[in-house]
C-alpha positions as CSV (number, residue, x, y, z in Angstrom):
1,M,-54.3,104.9,83.2
2,S,-54.0,103.4,86.5
3,N,-53.9,99.8,87.0
4,R,-57.3,100.0,88.8
5,V,-59.3,101.4,85.7
6,A,-57.4,99.6,83.2
7,T,-58.8,96.4,85.0
8,L,-62.1,97.6,85.0
9,L,-62.0,98.3,81.5
10,M,-60.7,94.8,80.3
11,T,-63.5,93.2,82.8
12,M,-66.3,95.7,81.0
13,T,-65.2,94.4,77.6
14,A,-64.9,90.6,78.7
15,K,-68.8,90.9,79.8
16,S,-69.2,92.8,76.7
17,K,-68.1,90.1,74.4
18,S,-69.7,87.2,76.9
19,A,-72.9,88.9,76.5
20,R,-72.8,89.1,72.6
21,A,-71.4,85.5,72.6
22,A,-74.6,84.5,74.7
23,L,-77.1,85.3,72.2
24,P,-78.5,82.5,70.0
25,R,-77.2,83.1,66.7
26,R,-77.5,80.5,64.2
27,R,-77.5,80.0,60.6
28,L,-80.6,79.8,58.5
29,G,-81.6,79.3,55.1
30,V,-83.4,82.6,53.5
31,D,-87.1,80.9,54.3
32,A,-86.2,79.5,57.5
33,R,-84.9,82.8,58.5
34,R,-88.0,84.9,57.5
35,E,-90.3,82.4,59.3
36,Q,-88.3,82.7,62.3
37,L,-88.5,86.6,62.4
38,L,-92.1,86.5,61.6
39,A,-92.9,84.2,64.6
40,V,-91.0,86.5,66.7
41,G,-92.6,89.1,65.4
42,M,-96.1,87.4,66.5
43,K,-94.9,87.2,69.5
44,F,-94.4,90.8,70.5
45,F,-97.3,92.2,68.2
46,S,-99.8,89.9,69.8
47,T,-99.3,91.4,73.4
48,Q,-98.1,95.2,72.3
49,T,-99.0,98.0,70.1
50,Y,-97.2,98.7,66.9
51,D,-95.4,101.9,68.6
52,E,-94.7,99.9,71.9
53,V,-92.4,97.3,69.8
54,W,-88.8,98.2,69.0
55,I,-87.1,96.7,66.2
56,E,-84.3,96.3,68.5
57,Q,-86.3,94.2,70.6
58,I,-87.3,92.0,67.7
59,A,-83.7,91.4,66.5
60,E,-82.2,90.5,70.2
61,A,-85.4,87.9,70.5
62,A,-84.5,86.4,67.4
63,G,-80.6,86.4,68.0
64,V,-79.7,88.4,64.8
65,S,-78.2,92.1,64.0
66,R,-80.8,94.9,63.2
67,G,-78.9,95.0,60.0
68,L,-79.9,91.5,59.0
69,L,-83.6,92.3,60.1
70,Y,-84.0,95.1,57.8
71,H,-82.2,92.8,55.1
72,Y,-85.6,90.9,55.2
73,F,-87.8,93.8,56.1
74,P,-86.9,97.4,54.6
75,N,-88.7,98.9,57.4
76,K,-90.9,98.3,60.8
77,R,-94.2,98.9,59.2
78,D,-93.5,96.5,56.2
79,F,-92.3,94.2,58.9
80,Y,-95.7,94.5,60.9
81,V,-97.7,94.1,57.7
82,A,-95.6,91.2,57.0
83,V,-96.3,89.4,60.5
84,T,-100.1,90.1,60.5
85,R,-100.2,88.6,56.7
86,A,-98.6,85.5,58.0
87,A,-100.9,85.4,61.1
88,V,-104.0,85.4,58.9
89,E,-102.7,83.2,56.4
90,E,-101.8,80.5,59.0
91,A,-105.3,80.8,60.6
92,G,-106.7,80.5,57.2
93,E,-104.7,77.3,56.5
94,L,-105.3,75.6,59.7
95,T,-109.1,76.1,59.9
96,E,-109.8,75.1,56.4
97,P,-113.3,73.4,56.4
98,D,-113.6,69.4,55.9
99,P,-116.0,69.2,52.5
100,T,-116.9,65.8,53.5
101,L,-118.6,66.5,56.5
102,S,-122.4,67.3,56.7
103,P,-123.4,70.9,57.0
104,S,-123.9,70.7,60.7
105,D,-120.7,69.2,61.5
106,R,-118.5,71.1,59.2
107,L,-119.8,74.4,61.3
108,Q,-119.1,72.5,64.5
109,A,-115.8,71.2,63.5
110,G,-114.9,74.5,61.9
111,I,-115.7,76.1,65.3
112,D,-113.6,73.6,67.1
113,A,-110.6,73.9,64.8
114,F,-110.8,77.8,64.8
115,L,-110.5,77.7,68.8
116,R,-108.0,74.9,68.8
117,Y,-105.8,77.0,66.3
118,A,-106.6,80.3,68.7
119,E,-105.5,78.3,71.7
120,E,-102.4,76.4,70.2
121,H,-101.1,79.8,68.5
122,S,-102.6,82.5,70.4
123,Q,-99.8,84.9,69.7
124,G,-100.5,84.3,65.8
125,F,-104.3,84.7,66.6
126,L,-104.2,87.8,68.8
127,T,-101.9,89.6,66.3
128,A,-104.3,89.1,63.7
129,Y,-106.9,90.4,65.9
130,R,-105.0,93.4,67.3
131,G,-104.2,94.2,63.7
132,S,-108.2,94.2,62.9
133,V,-108.2,97.3,65.3
134,A,-104.9,98.9,64.1
135,G,-104.6,102.3,62.6
136,D,-102.8,100.6,59.6
137,V,-104.8,100.7,56.4
138,E,-103.1,97.9,54.9
139,V,-103.2,96.0,58.0
140,R,-107.2,96.3,58.5
141,A,-107.5,95.3,54.6
142,I,-105.5,92.0,55.5
143,V,-107.7,91.3,58.3
144,E,-110.8,92.4,56.3
145,R,-109.8,90.1,53.5
146,A,-109.5,86.9,56.1
147,R,-113.3,88.0,57.6
148,Q,-114.8,87.9,54.1
149,R,-112.9,84.4,53.4
150,Q,-114.4,83.1,56.7
151,T,-117.9,84.6,55.8
152,A,-117.7,82.9,52.6
153,R,-116.9,79.5,54.0
154,I,-119.8,79.5,56.3
155,L,-122.1,80.9,53.4
156,A,-121.2,77.9,51.4
157,T,-121.8,75.5,54.3
158,V,-125.4,76.7,54.9
159,T,-126.7,77.6,51.3
160,G,-124.8,75.0,49.6
161,E,-123.2,77.2,47.3
162,G,-126.4,78.9,46.5
163,E,-126.9,83.1,46.4
164,A,-126.7,84.1,50.1
165,P,-129.3,87.0,50.8
166,P,-128.0,90.3,52.0
167,L,-129.4,89.8,55.5
168,L,-127.8,86.1,55.7
169,R,-124.4,87.5,55.0
170,Q,-124.7,90.4,57.6
171,A,-125.8,88.0,60.2
172,I,-122.7,85.4,59.5
173,R,-120.2,88.8,59.6
174,G,-121.5,90.0,62.6
175,W,-121.4,86.7,64.2
176,I,-117.8,86.4,63.4
177,A,-116.8,89.9,64.9
178,L,-118.5,88.3,68.2
179,A,-116.7,85.3,67.9
180,Q,-113.3,86.7,67.4
181,N,-113.9,89.2,70.2
182,M,-114.9,86.5,72.7
183,T,-112.2,84.2,71.5
184,A,-109.7,87.1,72.3
185,E,-111.2,87.5,75.7
186,W,-111.2,83.7,76.4
187,L,-107.5,83.6,75.6
188,Q,-106.6,86.0,77.8
189,Q,-109.0,85.1,80.8
190,Q,-108.3,81.3,80.4
191,E,-111.2,80.5,82.5
192,V,-113.5,78.6,80.1
193,D,-112.7,75.1,78.6
194,R,-112.6,75.0,74.9
195,A,-115.1,72.5,74.6
196,V,-117.7,74.7,76.2
197,M,-116.5,77.8,74.2
198,T,-117.3,75.4,71.2
199,E,-120.5,74.8,72.1
200,M,-121.6,78.2,72.9
201,L,-120.4,79.8,69.7
202,A,-122.0,77.1,67.7
203,R,-125.1,77.5,69.4
204,T,-124.9,81.7,68.9
205,L,-124.3,81.1,65.3
206,A,-127.6,78.8,64.8
207,S,-129.3,81.4,66.8
208,V,-128.0,84.1,64.6
209,I,-129.1,82.2,61.3
210,A,-132.4,81.1,62.8
211,A,-133.0,84.7,63.7
212,A,-132.2,86.0,60.1
213,A,-134.4,82.9,58.7
214,Q,-137.5,84.1,60.8
215,A,-136.8,87.9,59.7
216,D,-136.2,87.2,55.7
217,P,-138.6,84.6,53.8
218,D,-135.3,84.6,51.6
219,V,-132.9,83.4,54.2
220,A,-135.1,80.7,54.7
221,S,-135.5,79.6,51.1
222,A,-131.5,79.7,50.7
223,L,-131.1,77.9,53.8
224,A,-133.5,75.3,52.7
225,A,-131.2,74.4,49.5
226,G,-128.3,73.6,51.4
227,V,-128.9,72.9,55.0
228,T,-130.9,70.2,56.8
229,A,-129.5,70.9,60.4
230,L,-127.1,73.4,62.1
231,P,-125.5,72.9,65.6
232,G,-127.5,74.1,68.4
233,E,-130.8,74.1,69.6
234,R,-133.9,73.1,67.7
235,V,-135.5,75.7,66.1
236,R,-138.4,76.0,63.7
237,V,-138.7,78.4,61.0
238,R,-142.4,78.5,59.7
239,G,-142.9,75.3,60.8
240,T,-139.6,73.6,59.2
241,P,-136.6,72.7,61.4
242,I,-133.6,74.0,60.5
243,I,-131.5,73.8,63.6
244,G,-130.8,70.8,65.4
245,S,-131.8,67.1,64.6
């Protein structure tokens, strides 16, 4: 072997070792490492589809070996499911309603908390949002349970824990889908202030509830038991103001 080739090989070996040493590898506890991997997963799955993400990318970004990642998650799909579940649980915890507020203030605060979470944890929100249209049945089921939880929260606020008529439940679920779609668009475009988005979504929710109450007397009766005012324009349902002060 010539001196020139030997020198070249030594240089390449040194650069390879230097690159590996440059990776930010840290010793973490089991729970901390798992949380780190999930956070990195949210970063990738919030902007890319399942097929576009490679496990090697996740491991490199986390500063761990592929083998260590597989130690926590047996395969890529299990990792994706865990990332989606973590994103959905995080959103649920950070948007828990305050039961001490009036129904109107609780809804307004809930919408603001939802948008604040989406803005400050955009990767987690977008991961869950993309999961809602994913082809994976288990992932869609996780997102669907989150929507059911949010639907139940809103219904409990506007009916005072009373029985929710089917039309009201459908109206709320439709509004949630609208809110999630608009929030995803808002995060990607970044053209509207959060306060404006909060007001718009609050008024939209109020209008949807008012429309359901005008269409179905059972909805109006259910609202009368739990709601004196909702955020948005003043709207009368058969002479009774249920929205606005």
